[in-house]
C-alpha positions as semicolon CSV with decimal commas, in nm:
position;residue;x (nm);y (nm);z (nm)
1;M;-2,073;-1,598;-1,535
2;D;-2,089;-1,970;-1,459
3;N;-2,445;-2,029;-1,340
4;A;-2,370;-2,388;-1,234
5;N;-2,147;-2,265;-0,949
6;T;-2,360;-1,963;-0,854
7;P;-2,575;-2,021;-0,545
8;K;-2,949;-1,962;-0,591
9;L;-3,058;-1,667;-0,377
10;P;-3,396;-1,501;-0,331
11;D;-3,454;-1,207;-0,570
12;A;-3,480;-0,962;-0,279
13;L;-3,133;-1,060;-0,158
14;I;-2,991;-1,031;-0,508
15;D;-3,145;-0,684;-0,548
16;E;-3,008;-0,576;-0,209
17;A;-2,666;-0,716;-0,299
18;L;-2,654;-0,473;-0,591
19;F;-2,697;-0,163;-0,372
20;L;-2,378;0,040;-0,376
21;D;-2,377;0,104;-0,002
22;N;-2,394;-0,271;0,068
23;Q;-2,074;-0,343;-0,125
24;L;-1,757;-0,431;0,065
25;C;-1,558;-0,331;-0,244
26;F;-1,709;0,018;-0,245
27;A;-1,657;0,063;0,128
28;M;-1,291;-0,034;0,084
29;Y;-1,250;0,179;-0,229
30;S;-1,408;0,492;-0,083
31;A;-1,218;0,448;0,247
32;S;-0,898;0,413;0,045
33;L;-0,972;0,736;-0,140
34;A;-1,039;0,917;0,188
35;M;-0,723;0,771;0,343
36;T;-0,509;0,870;0,046
37;K;-0,655;1,221;0,055
38;A;-0,570;1,254;0,425
39;Y;-0,217;1,125;0,364
40;K;-0,170;1,361;0,070
41;K;-0,223;1,657;0,301
42;L;0,018;1,524;0,564
43;L;0,283;1,410;0,317
44;G;0,282;1,744;0,136
45;T;0,506;1,877;0,412
46;L;0,755;1,597;0,332
47;D;0,732;1,658;-0,044
48;I;0,648;1,294;-0,116
49;T;0,342;1,115;-0,248
50;Y;0,157;0,832;-0,077
51;P;0,318;0,559;-0,296
52;Q;0,660;0,713;-0,223
53;Y;0,577;0,709;0,148
54;L;0,498;0,337;0,125
55;V;0,835;0,271;-0,041
56;M;1,011;0,474;0,227
57;M;0,837;0,283;0,507
58;V;0,959;-0,047;0,363
59;L;1,315;0,090;0,330
60;W;1,309;0,236;0,683
61;E;1,216;-0,113;0,803
62;K;1,481;-0,289;0,593
63;D;1,740;-0,097;0,396
64;Q;1,907;-0,255;0,093
65;I;1,621;-0,458;-0,047
66;T;1,580;-0,589;-0,401
67;V;1,322;-0,437;-0,631
68;S;1,140;-0,772;-0,642
69;E;1,126;-0,790;-0,259
70;L;0,999;-0,434;-0,249
71;G;0,735;-0,514;-0,510
72;S;0,624;-0,817;-0,310
73;R;0,590;-0,612;0,008
74;L;0,386;-0,342;-0,167
75;Y;0,190;-0,570;-0,403
76;L;0,327;-0,374;-0,700
77;D;0,471;-0,508;-1,025
78;S;0,803;-0,385;-1,160
79;G;0,629;-0,186;-1,435
80;T;0,466;0,028;-1,166
81;L;0,752;0,024;-0,918
82;T;1,045;0,107;-1,150
83;P;0,924;0,454;-1,257
84;L;0,839;0,531;-0,893
85;L;1,189;0,432;-0,781
86;K;1,353;0,627;-1,064
87;R;1,165;0,939;-0,956
88;M;1,263;0,886;-0,592
89;E;1,626;0,838;-0,694
90;T;1,611;1,167;-0,885
91;M;1,469;1,328;-0,569
92;G;1,774;1,200;-0,381
93;L;1,582;0,971;-0,143
94;L;1,734;0,639;-0,249
95;H;1,990;0,466;-0,466
96;R;1,944;0,178;-0,707
97;A;2,233;-0,048;-0,803
98;R;2,282;-0,386;-0,967
99;D;2,361;-0,663;-0,721
100;A;2,731;-0,750;-0,757
101;G;2,650;-1,118;-0,697
102;D;2,363;-1,130;-0,946
103;E;2,346;-0,861;-1,216
104;R;1,979;-0,941;-1,280
105;R;1,882;-0,808;-0,938
106;V;1,857;-0,440;-0,852
107;V;1,911;-0,342;-0,489
108;V;1,741;-0,033;-0,350
109;S;1,899;0,148;-0,055
110;L;1,832;0,467;0,135
111;S;2,036;0,778;0,072
112;D;2,132;1,008;0,359
113;A;1,836;1,229;0,265
114;G;1,606;0,925;0,273
115;R;1,729;0,830;0,619
116;A;1,687;1,190;0,739
117;L;1,330;1,199;0,607
118;R;1,238;0,930;0,859
119;E;1,267;1,180;1,145
120;K;1,027;1,421;0,976
121;A;0,788;1,136;0,894
122;K;0,748;1,028;1,257
123;A;0,469;1,283;1,297
124;V;0,262;1,132;1,013
125;P;0,125;0,822;1,193
126;I;0,058;1,028;1,504
127;R;-0,140;1,285;1,308
128;M;-0,323;1,011;1,116
129;S;-0,422;0,840;1,440
130;C;-0,615;1,154;1,536
131;M;-0,841;1,098;1,234
132;L;-0,904;0,728;1,293
133;P;-1,098;0,514;1,540
134;P;-0,921;0,402;1,861
135;L;-0,602;0,200;1,814
136;D;-0,755;-0,134;1,920
137;E;-1,028;-0,095;1,656
138;V;-0,770;0,000;1,391
139;K;-0,557;-0,306;1,474
140;K;-0,863;-0,529;1,445
141;L;-0,961;-0,372;1,112
142;V;-0,605;-0,412;0,977
143;G;-0,618;-0,782;1,062
144;E;-0,958;-0,820;0,896
145;L;-0,842;-0,641;0,582
146;K;-0,534;-0,865;0,564
147;D;-0,769;-1,164;0,578
148;V;-0,981;-1,016;0,297
149;R;-0,668;-0,958;0,086
150;K;-0,541;-1,311;0,151
151;N;-0,877;-1,468;0,061
152;L;-0,897;-1,267;-0,261
153;L;-0,539;-1,352;-0,360
154;D;-0,594;-1,719;-0,277
155;A;-0,910;-1,720;-0,489
156;E;-0,709;-1,590;-0,788
157;E;-0,489;-1,902;-0,776
């Protein structure tokens, strides 16, 4: 660690900063685990996983999207996304095809089964909302988490 750029804090604050329950990262991590566990139960009826659900939500918003656009939306690299898409194609939820105008690009589109799944999935956000704080608090939290993500990504650059 670069001590020249580290602010000098009182020892008591430093000790308190190392408590697990005071960590934003742990609160986000443990909330993410709980959220994924809740989604797993709900998505079991759709026979899809949480990452597959995220892909489907992007495609239900905008069909026929490139793999790179999809990766950007989901913050996933192609090494993670490609096997996920291959599995979903095998399941019959989507199609992948080379872009006729640019062979380097792969376009992902919904299959009929993928479009039909959207109807079944409409119950998922409704059921999730029953497990969460009121909608206005959730919207505020989503905005705050987007700010956290942006700050962390900006700090990487």
